[in-house]
N, C-alpha and C positions, 0 to 999 in steps of 0.2 A: 526351460522358460520359467520366469519368476512367478511365484504365486500372486494372484491378483490382490490378496489380502495384505501382502507385504509391500504393495505399491501405494504411494501417495500421489494424488493428482494436484498439480500446482498451476496457478495462473502466474506467468512470468511477465515482468515489465521492467523497463529501464527507468531509473531514477538517478539523476546526475550521470556519472560515468559507469555506474554499476548495474548489474542485473539482479533483480530481487524477485521474490516469489511469495505467494500467499496460498494457503490451502483453498482449493476450489470450493469447498463447503462453506467457507466464510464469505465468498464473493456472491453478491446478489445479482449484479450486472455491471457491465462496462458501458459508460456513457461518453460520447464524444464531447470535446470542449465546447462550452457554451457560456452564456452570461451568468455571472454570479452576483448576487446582491450583497454588497459589503455591509458589515455590521459595526456601528461605532462601539468603542470600548470592549471589543472582543479581544481575546488573547491574540498575539501576533501571528500564531500559526493557524488561526481560524480565518480562512480566506473570505468566507461569507456564507450565504444560504443559496440553495438551488431548489427550484420547484420541479419535482419529478412526478408528472401526472397527478398533481394535487397534493403530493406529500412533500413537506419542507425538510430538506436534508442539509445539515451543516457540511461544509466543504473544508477539509483539512489540507494544509500545505506542508507536506513532509520536508520540502526544501527548507522552509523557515524553521520548522520544528527541530531539524537536525543540522542546520547551518550548511546545507549542500547547495551547490550552484546548479542551475538548470542545465540540462544536456544541450549541446549544440546539435541540432537535428537537420538532416537533409530535408528539402522541401516535401518530398514524398512521405517522409516519416512524420511530419507535423500532423498529417491526417490520422495518425495512430495515437495521438495524445488525447488526454481526457481525464475521466475520473473512474476509479473503481469504487463501486458502492458496496460497502461491507456492513455486516450486522454485528454490532457490539452489544451483547446482552439485551437484545430487543430494540436497540436504537440504531437506526441506519445512519451511516456516515459516508461521505464521499472523500476519497483520498486522491489528490492530484498526482498523476504520473506523467512522465515525459513521453513514454511510448509503450503501448501494450505490445507484448511479444507473442506468446502462444501458450497453450496448455501443454504441460509435460507430465509424464509419469516418472517418478523417482522411486527407487527401491529404498525403503527405510534404512537398510544396512549401509547405504551410501552416504547418509546424512551424518556429518561430523559435528561435534560441539563447536560453537563459534570461538574465534580468537577473541581476546579481551577487547580489542578495538579494531573496528573494520570500517573504513571509509566514513568516519564521522558518526556512525550509528553505534551506540554502545552495545555490548554483548547482551545486556539485559533485555533488549528488544528483539533479539534474534533467536529463533528456534534452533537453527543449525545452518551449516553450509554444505554445499555439494561441489566437489571439485569436478569441473568440466574441461573439455579441450580448450574452450575459449576463456577460461578463468573460473572464478567462483560464482555460484548461484547462492545468493543469500536469502534464506527463508525467514520472513518476518513472523513474529508471534504477535498477532494483532491484539490479543487480550492484554498485552503488556505495553502497548504503545502509549496508553494514557492511564493515569492513576484515577482512583474513584473521585477525587476532588475535581480533576480536569474534566472527567466525563459529566459530572454534575453541572459544571459551568457551561459545557457545550450544550447540554440538555436545556438549560435555562435560556441560552441564546436561541435555540430552536423554537421555543415557545414565544 
């Protein structure tokens, strides 16, 4: 049996036609789709703002950020769409996902470096990939999704 220290816990989700994952320690919560207030003059990938129990959270559309098309979902799967709330250096952001999948445990030794280009998302945003029976699980590095200038602009929008 694998040592628990050698395992990483990941939240997996569908974005476009691919299966992605984030470290569970970066995920604050998963929220079902709801109304988002649009913001004029925001970057194209900032969908708007969402009020989560009195806290204003910018919502990021990774489809627009990486030029991906939305997944075609079955009616039952639409209920599993929404936002993943992540913490980026003390600032909470919501990331739109097509469908939340599940939490999985992956052995660190199974994580391989990403290929240079994978489904429209550049390797610089990817922590690694895991080969699974159903295809690749792409592990996003949320700390690299936005540069400091972009984070500052998103923070200004939030205020």
